[in-house]
C-alpha positions, 0 to 999 in steps of 0.5 A: 519504589518501583511502578511494576510490583515485584522490581526494585526498578522499572528501568535500566539504562544502558549506554555508551559512556562516550556518548554522554560526552561532555556535554551529557547528552545521554544524562539530559536524556534521561532527565527529561525522560524521568520528568515526563515519565513522572508526569504521566505516571502520577509523580516522580515517586511512583517509579524507579530508574537505574542509571549509571554515570560512572566512565568504565574502560571496555577491561574493567570487569562489569560490576556484579552490582550492575548485573543484579540491576538488570535482573531486578528491572522491569524493562531495558533501554538501550541508548545505540550508536556505533559505541554501542555496538563495539564497546565491552560494556554496554554489550554485556549488560545487553547479554546479562539482559537477554538471558531473562528476556529472550524474546525481548518483549521488555525492550525499548531501543533508542538511537543516539546516531545510526551504524555505518553500512559496515556497522552492525549490533547483535543480531536481536538487538539489530532487527529490533525497532529503534527510535531515532534522537538524530536527523541528517540535513541531505542538502547540506550535509550526509552526516547524521547529528544527535538531536538537541536537546533543546529542540522540540523534536527531542521534546516530542521523541521524549513524549513518545517513548515515555508513553510507549514505556508507560503503556508497557510497565502497566501491561506488565504490571496488570499481567493482562494483554494489550487490547487488540489493534483496530487495524494495522498501517504498514508505514513506510520508512520516508527520506529524512526530511519527513521523519517528523512528519512521519512521527506524528501520524505514527503517534496519532494513529497509536494514540487511536489504538490503531498498530504501526509497522515496521516494528523492528529494525530492517537490515541495511543492505537492498535484498534483506531490507526488501525482505523484511519491508515485504513480510511486514507490509503483508501483515498490514491492513494499509500502506501508507507512504509519505513522499517529498520531493528527492527519492531518497539515497540510492545503494548500488543494491537498491538503485531507487532507494528504500522508498521506491523499494518498499513502493514496489514490495506494496504493489506485489503485495496487492494491500491497498495503497495511501501514498501522500505528499505535501499540497505545497510540492510543485511535482513539475519542479522535481526533477528526478523522472522516475520519483516524478513519475511516483509523486504522480501515482493514482494513489497519491493524495495531496492535502496536509497531515490532518487530511491524510490522518483522517483518510487511513482512519477512514479507510480502515473502518469504512468496509471494502467497497464489493468487487466489481461484478459484469453487469448482465447485457441488456440484449443478445445481438445476433449478426447474420450473414452469408458466408462471403460478408464474414469479414463485414460481420467480425468488425460489427462483432468488434464494435458491438462487443465493445460496447459491452453487448453479448453478441454471436455469429453462425456456425458457417463450417459443419454438417447441414443440419446441425448449421441449420439448428445453429441458426434457428436457434439464435433466431429465435432467442436474440433481441436484436437481429442485424442482417449483413448485405455486402456481397450477399444479395437481396435475395438472401436477406428477404429469405433471412426475414422469412426464416426469422419469421417462421421459427420464431416463437415469441415476439420478433426482436425489439430491432432488426436491422440491414446493414446495406452499401454501398449506397450507390449499389443499395435501395432502403426498400428490400420489399419486406415491411416488419415491425421494428425493421430498419435498413441501414446504408453503409457509405463504403465497409470501412471500420469507421462506417461500421461503427457509426451505424452500430452506434445507432442500435440500442444494445 
């Protein structure tokens, strides 16, 4: 009895017979998937799988019974490999399925083995997300090998496939759309040594109701991969990348590898980034300078997978911090000076600016009346007044203070400072007493000495 009413079979399993071989890898895969689905759906009698074990030659005409079984199945499960991509029989099955589900909403695909770089599936299957049931140990060999059917990783991925199939069968049966995701995470493709950890994170997020990307298989070539990654990252709320001690295999058109290409795409997108490495990884021991630099990036957190999972959820649930706003300067500093002392005034102006002060200097060119009006308006409004007495005479300082007193309608500035120097030619007494007036002697008009006297003024 099928779980989905109106279908004879819930799942049609499509594969290349050569992949089953003497060891029966595909058969074992289907048997374990059947058992796990039975547990998840309430019994083996609550769903039906079509799995044909006949080993048919490529020139054998496809059985009309098989074509009918595809049409009467709710889901199509392809066990892919090089043999699947080139053998006539599985491709005919896939073409039959495409006729009834051109949008591939009911397609599931797992990889018995990956394709070589020069091999491709039919276009629609080429881009569909496929769960890998193989691994490659780059430290000993570059050859991919199917996961042993008695391994813990194999069983975990069987459960992942079964859980996804159960959810899709329930959606078809109930004719209800899946619940909206709480958020979307781009979980970057990583190096082979971190595939299991990446799957653990993906499993955690999807069980918590978050959507994970990529949701389809990316092209292998550099430009195609980069474009597909950029498109998927643009749809995500958060970019997450698990990093190990190796950069990953480079290509001629991706010299830094797939991992670094994704990081670069994420930086260009401006999306929030969360990079992770195991706390036990010694960054300084990584010989690859480019990868060592990435492992030291400010976006990298070091910890365990639980730490990463919790941080992802925190970032997706907590509201983003408000954009930084420029704080309003406490004071307006006006640096009054004679034309001869303009270079000194500009140094002082830069020093105040580095302290985030609102600072200005007088206009020195223009009509006399306009210059006078500009000067007096700044004298009326400033909170701190600085007078530069380098080349100017002491009479200029005294006249400047008198003008301040005459034009200021409200209280005087809370600080009035006169910069005089060098000390062997300067005196602290300028012959005028005013509230909050101080005379600061500058030991030579160097940027360092000006910085010192500027630092004494509260802005």
